[in-house]
C-alpha positions in Angstrom: -4.7 -42.0 -33.0 -5.0 -44.0 -29.8 -2.6 -44.6 -26.9 -2.2 -47.9 -25.2 -0.5 -47.7 -21.8 0.0 -51.4 -21.1 2.7 -50.8 -18.5 1.2 -47.8 -16.7 0.9 -47.8 -12.9 -0.4 -44.3 -12.3 -2.4 -41.6 -14.2 -2.0 -38.0 -13.1 -4.5 -35.4 -14.2 -3.0 -32.0 -13.4 -4.7 -29.9 -16.1 -8.5 -30.7 -16.1 -10.5 -30.4 -19.3 -13.8 -28.6 -19.4 -15.3 -31.9 -20.6 -14.8 -34.6 -17.9 -15.4 -37.3 -20.5 -12.0 -36.5 -22.0 -10.4 -37.1 -18.6 -12.2 -40.3 -18.2 -11.1 -41.4 -21.6 -7.5 -40.8 -20.6 -7.9 -43.0 -17.6 -9.8 -45.7 -19.5 -7.0 -46.0 -22.0 -4.8 -47.5 -19.3 -7.2 -50.5 -19.1 -6.7 -51.7 -22.6 -5.8 -55.2 -23.7 -2.5 -56.3 -22.2 -2.8 -54.3 -19.0 -2.2 -56.7 -16.0 -1.6 -54.2 -13.2 -3.9 -52.2 -11.0 -4.0 -48.5 -12.1 -4.2 -45.5 -9.7 -5.7 -42.3 -11.2 -5.0 -39.1 -9.3 -6.3 -35.5 -9.9 -3.7 -33.1 -8.6 -5.5 -29.8 -8.2 -4.4 -26.9 -6.0 -7.1 -25.1 -4.0 -8.3 -21.7 -5.3 -6.8 -22.1 -8.8 -8.3 -22.0 -12.3 -8.1 -25.8 -12.2 -10.1 -25.9 -8.9 -12.7 -23.7 -10.5 -12.9 -26.0 -13.5 -13.6 -29.0 -11.3 -16.3 -27.2 -9.4 -17.9 -26.2 -12.8 -17.7 -29.8 -13.9 -19.4 -31.0 -10.7 -22.1 -28.3 -11.0 -22.8 -29.2 -14.7 -22.8 -32.9 -13.9 -25.4 -32.4 -11.1 -27.5 -30.2 -13.3 -27.4 -32.7 -16.2 -28.4 -35.5 -13.8 -31.4 -33.6 -12.6 -32.3 -32.6 -16.2 -32.2 -36.2 -17.4 -34.3 -37.6 -14.5 -37.8 -38.8 -15.2 -39.5 -36.2 -13.0 -42.0 -34.3 -15.1 -41.8 -31.1 -13.1 -38.1 -30.3 -13.5 -38.5 -27.4 -16.0 -41.0 -25.8 -13.7 -38.6 -25.9 -10.8 -35.8 -23.9 -12.7 -34.9 -20.6 -11.1 -33.7 -17.5 -12.9 -30.2 -18.3 -11.7 -30.4 -21.9 -13.2 -31.5 -20.5 -16.6 -28.7 -17.9 -16.5 -26.2 -20.6 -15.6 -27.3 -22.8 -18.5 -26.8 -20.0 -21.0 -23.6 -18.6 -19.6 
């Protein structure tokens, strides 16, 4: 079931998901047919909380995925023990 927010002004993310694509989908749903206003999306995260750690984990995984998908042929050879442990943790 979808949700169309044709009158939304703001989107507040206060409980981040492990998968950042889910958050992006929540924001994208405000830009459906019929929306005529500008939308402001905010992530309200307190420092040194579980939510802060989730965001840091998302950023780390996003950077790792970006490096993994690159066209450089030597990526796998450049993995450290810590990188491999992180991938399987």
